[in-house]
C-alpha positions in Angstrom: -105.4 -190.7 -128.5 -105.9 -187.6 -130.3 -109.3 -188.4 -131.2 -110.1 -189.1 -127.4 -108.5 -185.9 -126.6 -110.5 -184.0 -129.0 -113.6 -185.6 -127.9 -112.8 -184.8 -124.1 -112.0 -181.2 -125.0 -115.4 -181.0 -126.8 -117.0 -182.6 -123.5 -115.5 -179.8 -121.3 -117.0 -177.1 -123.8 -120.4 -178.5 -123.6 -120.3 -178.6 -119.7 -120.8 -182.2 -119.5 -120.0 -184.3 -116.6 -120.0 -187.5 -118.6 -120.6 -189.0 -122.2 -122.1 -192.4 -122.6 -122.0 -194.3 -125.9 -121.8 -197.9 -127.0 -123.6 -200.8 -128.2 -125.3 -204.0 -127.3 -125.9 -205.9 -130.3 -124.7 -204.0 -133.3 -121.5 -202.4 -134.9 -121.7 -198.8 -133.6 -119.5 -196.0 -135.3 -118.5 -193.9 -132.5 -117.5 -196.8 -130.1 -115.2 -198.0 -133.1 -113.9 -194.6 -133.6 -112.7 -193.9 -130.2 -111.9 -197.5 -128.8 -110.7 -199.0 -132.0 -113.1 -202.1 -131.4 -116.9 -202.2 -131.5 -117.6 -205.8 -130.6 -120.7 -205.7 -128.6 -121.7 -205.4 -125.7 -119.5 -202.4 -125.2 -120.0 -199.3 -123.3 -117.9 -196.0 -123.0 -118.0 -193.5 -120.4 -116.0 -190.4 -121.2 -115.2 -187.4 -118.8 -113.3 -184.3 -119.4 -110.4 -186.1 -117.9 -111.0 -189.8 -117.8 -112.4 -192.5 -120.2 -113.5 -196.0 -119.2 -114.5 -198.8 -121.5 -116.9 -201.5 -120.1 -116.9 -204.6 -122.1 -117.7 -208.5 -122.0 -115.2 -210.0 -122.1 -112.6 -207.3 -120.6 -110.9 -205.8 -123.7 -107.9 -203.6 -123.7 -108.5 -200.2 -125.4 -105.7 -197.6 -125.4 -106.6 -194.7 -123.6 -109.3 -196.4 -121.5 -109.4 -197.6 -118.2 -111.0 -201.1 -119.2 -113.5 -202.9 -116.7 -115.3 -206.0 -117.4 -119.1 -205.5 -117.9 -121.2 -207.6 -115.5 -124.3 -205.9 -114.3 -124.2 -202.7 -116.4 -126.9 -201.0 -115.0 -125.4 -200.9 -111.3 -122.0 -200.3 -112.6 -123.2 -197.1 -114.3 -125.2 -195.8 -111.7 -122.5 -196.4 -109.1 -120.2 -194.4 -111.6 -122.6 -191.6 -112.2 -123.1 -191.4 -108.3 -119.2 -191.6 -107.4 -118.5 -189.0 -110.1 -121.6 -186.7 -109.2 -122.9 -186.9 -112.6 -125.6 -184.1 -113.1 -125.4 -183.6 -116.8 -124.9 -187.1 -118.8 -124.2 -186.4 -122.5 -125.8 -189.2 -124.7 -125.2 -190.5 -128.2 -128.7 -190.9 -129.2 -127.7 -192.9 -132.1 -126.2 -195.6 -130.3 -128.5 -198.5 -129.0 -126.8 -198.0 -125.8 -128.7 -194.6 -125.3 -131.4 -196.2 -123.2 -128.9 -196.9 -120.4 -129.0 -193.2 -119.7 -132.4 -193.3 -118.0 -130.7 -195.6 -115.3 -129.0 -192.5 -114.2 -132.4 -190.7 -112.9 -131.1 -187.9 -111.2 -128.9 -186.4 -113.9 -130.0 -184.0 -116.7 -129.8 -185.7 -120.2 -128.2 -184.0 -123.2 -128.1 -185.2 -126.7 -124.6 -185.3 -128.0 -125.1 -187.1 -131.3 -124.6 -184.2 -133.6 -121.3 -183.0 -131.9 -120.0 -186.7 -132.3 -120.9 -186.6 -136.2 -119.2 -183.2 -136.4 -116.0 -184.6 -134.9 -115.9 -187.6 -137.5 -116.3 -185.1 -140.5 -112.8 -184.7 -141.4 -111.1 -188.1 -142.2 -107.3 -188.9 -141.7 -105.4 -190.5 -144.5 -106.0 -194.0 -143.1 -109.7 -193.4 -143.1 -109.7 -192.1 -146.5 -107.6 -195.1 -147.7 -110.4 -197.4 -146.2 -113.2 -195.5 -147.9 -111.2 -196.0 -151.1 -110.6 -199.5 -150.6 -114.2 -200.1 -149.8 -115.6 -198.3 -152.7 -113.1 -200.3 -154.9 -114.0 -203.6 -153.7 -117.9 -202.6 -154.0 -117.4 -201.7 -157.5 -115.4 -205.2 -158.2 -118.6 -206.8 -156.8 -120.9 -205.1 -159.1 -118.7 -205.3 -162.1 -118.3 -209.1 -161.6 -121.7 -209.6 -161.1 -122.9 -207.6 -164.2 -120.2 -209.7 -166.4 -121.9 -213.0 -165.2 -125.4 -211.6 -166.1 -128.3 -210.4 -164.3 -131.2 -211.3 -167.0 -133.4 -214.2 -166.1 -132.4 -214.0 -162.3 -134.9 -212.3 -160.0 -134.1 -209.0 -158.0 -133.3 -211.1 -154.8 -131.2 -213.4 -156.8 -128.9 -210.6 -158.0 -128.8 -209.2 -154.6 -127.6 -212.9 -153.3 -124.8 -212.8 -155.9 -123.6 -209.3 -155.1 -123.5 -210.2 -151.3 -121.5 -213.5 -152.4 -119.1 -211.6 -154.5 -118.7 -209.2 -151.4 -118.2 -212.2 -148.8 -115.7 -214.1 -151.3 -113.5 -211.1 -151.1 -113.7 -211.0 -147.1 -116.1 -208.3 -146.6 -119.9 -208.2 -145.8 -122.1 -206.1 -148.0 -123.8 -204.5 -145.1 -123.1 -200.7 -145.4 -126.9 -200.9 -146.1 -129.4 -203.6 -147.4 -128.4 -204.3 -151.2 -130.8 -202.6 -153.4 -131.8 -204.3 -156.6 -134.8 -202.9 -158.4 -136.4 -202.9 -161.7 -138.6 -200.9 -163.8 -141.5 -199.4 -161.8 -140.1 -200.5 -158.4 -136.8 -198.3 -159.2 -139.1 -195.3 -159.0 -138.9 -196.0 -155.3 -135.4 -194.7 -154.5 -134.6 -197.2 -151.6 -137.2 -200.0 -152.1 -136.3 -203.8 -151.3 -135.7 -206.4 -153.8 -138.4 -208.9 -154.9 -138.9 -212.0 -156.7 -139.4 -210.1 -160.3 -137.2 -212.0 -162.8 -135.1 -209.5 -164.7 -135.5 -209.4 -168.6 -133.6 -207.8 -171.1 -134.9 -204.3 -171.7 -135.9 -203.6 -167.9 -134.2 -200.5 -166.4 -132.3 -201.7 -163.3 -130.9 -199.7 -160.2 -128.2 -201.6 -158.4 -127.0 -199.8 -155.3 -124.9 -201.5 -152.7 -122.0 -200.8 -150.2 -119.4 -203.2 -148.4 -118.0 -202.5 -145.1 -114.3 -202.9 -144.9 -112.1 -201.9 -141.9 -115.4 -200.4 -140.5 -115.9 -198.1 -143.2 -118.6 -198.0 -145.9 -118.7 -197.9 -149.5 -121.6 -196.8 -151.7 -122.1 -197.3 -155.3 -125.2 -196.9 -157.8 -125.6 -197.7 -161.4 -128.5 -198.1 -163.7 -128.4 -200.9 -166.1 -130.5 -200.2 -169.3 -130.2 -202.0 -172.8 -133.6 -201.2 -174.0 -134.9 -198.8 -176.8 -137.3 -196.5 -175.1 -136.3 -193.0 -176.2 -137.6 -191.4 -172.9 -135.8 -193.9 -170.6 -132.6 -193.4 -172.7 -132.7 -189.7 -172.4 -133.0 -189.9 -168.6 -130.1 -192.3 -168.4 -128.0 -189.7 -170.3 -129.3 -186.9 -168.5 -128.5 -188.5 -165.0 -125.0 -189.2 -166.3 -124.4 -185.5 -167.5 -126.0 -184.1 -164.3 -123.5 -186.5 -162.1 -120.5 -185.2 -164.1 -121.8 -181.6 -163.6 -122.0 -181.9 -159.8 -118.4 -183.8 -159.5 -116.9 -180.6 -161.3 -118.2 -178.5 -158.5 -117.0 -180.8 -155.7 -114.0 -178.8 -154.4 -112.6 -177.5 -151.3 -114.8 -174.3 -150.2 -117.8 -175.1 -152.3 -121.0 -175.6 -150.5 -123.0 -178.6 -151.2 -126.0 -176.6 -152.8 -123.5 -175.7 -155.6 -123.3 -179.4 -156.5 -127.0 -179.9 -156.3 -127.8 -176.7 -158.5 -125.4 -177.9 -161.1 -127.1 -181.3 -161.3 -130.6 -180.0 -161.2 -129.8 -177.3 -164.1 -128.8 -180.3 -166.3 -131.8 -182.3 -165.5 -134.1 -179.5 -166.1 -132.6 -178.7 -169.4 -133.6 -182.5 -170.2 -137.0 -181.7 -169.1 -136.8 -183.7 -165.9 -137.7 -180.9 -163.4 -140.8 -182.8 -162.0 -139.0 -186.0 -161.5 -135.6 -185.0 -160.2 -134.1 -186.4 -157.1 -134.8 -183.0 -155.6 -138.4 -183.2 -156.6 -138.3 -186.6 -154.9 -137.3 -185.0 -151.6 -133.6 -186.4 -151.8 -130.3 -184.8 -151.5 -127.7 -184.6 -154.2 -125.6 -186.8 -151.8 -124.5 -187.3 -148.3 -121.5 -187.7 -146.1 -119.9 -190.9 -145.7 -117.6 -192.9 -143.3 -117.9 -195.6 -140.5 -121.7 -194.9 -141.1 -123.0 -194.8 -144.9 -124.9 -191.5 -143.9 -122.8 -189.3 -141.9 -122.5 -185.3 -141.1 -124.1 -183.2 -138.8 -126.2 -181.4 -141.8 -127.4 -182.4 -145.2 -124.7 -182.1 -148.0 -126.5 -179.1 -149.4 -125.8 -177.0 -146.4 -122.1 -178.2 -145.8 -119.1 -176.2 -147.0 -116.8 -178.9 -148.1 -113.3 -179.0 -146.4 -110.2 -181.0 -147.1 -110.6 -184.7 -145.7 -114.4 -184.9 -146.3 -115.6 -187.8 -147.8 -119.4 -187.6 -149.4 -121.5 -189.1 -152.4 -122.8 -187.7 -155.4 -125.8 -189.5 -156.6 -128.2 -187.4 -158.8 -131.4 -189.3 -160.1 -134.7 -189.2 -162.0 -137.6 -191.3 -160.6 -140.8 -191.3 -162.8 -143.6 -193.0 -160.5 -145.1 -196.0 -161.8 -142.7 -196.4 -164.7 -138.8 -196.1 -163.8 -135.8 -194.9 -161.9 -132.3 -193.7 -162.9 -129.4 -193.4 -160.4 -125.6 -193.0 -160.7 -123.4 -192.6 -157.6 -119.9 -192.7 -156.6 -117.9 -191.5 -153.4 -115.6 -188.3 -153.8 -112.8 -188.0 -151.4 -111.2 -184.4 -150.9 
């Protein structure tokens, strides 16, 4: 109810007659955040003084007048006509955003950035869920590594990680699992292949479970070879992550974390292959979506209750990639 009231105040301040958000087929963060349930199909229509939840089958959501979703195009157009909606806000990240075009007479306004900003500060329950999701993610990785990855394909290791998560009762679907060896790891967010991992390979694992709606996000690099340059890269990224973590405090700006990490990588001679040179951020906010926040982390002033990753890396095209990542809760 507190979340809904904050949202309604923001709707009034934006001079919107109504806000539309929801989902046809997939998990939707804002639908879950305000209704407590994201089971599709579901559409939320929120005004400055009322809130409606259209769902099939009809569901009870605290603070919302609940309606069975039948012919939503007609239900939406009837609602807009009855409430004289002239300015309709849209969550452009929602797969229900298309429905706004049914309301032809209204002016449409993106409200996605405002919705992200309203979710930036996590309450105690959210922080607990994020901590739990990250702990489970790490357990899955640790167990898979203890059983061994050598002799398995990248896809097999991804499958083992998914099984480890499911066996604990959670999907490994904060994002598609990343298991990449050698030159494929130089592409930061590539897809696993049928390459069979051998001892001496450099392997990036980057995965996240979703627990109680909230995402984990954990990366590690496995390397047991003798290549001095690669060993130096692994050591440099570990040191860069530690330097950035020390700067992660309330009141700091994300650029301070980035600069601390880059300073270490530059000192080790990796300026041309740093995460920044690859166009990547030092991290990102995290919550119900794995990538959250109204602005890039570098432009964000850190506040109590924020959750974000720190993930410096080195990416040498055609050779290898190195990344270490963990979630920070302030």
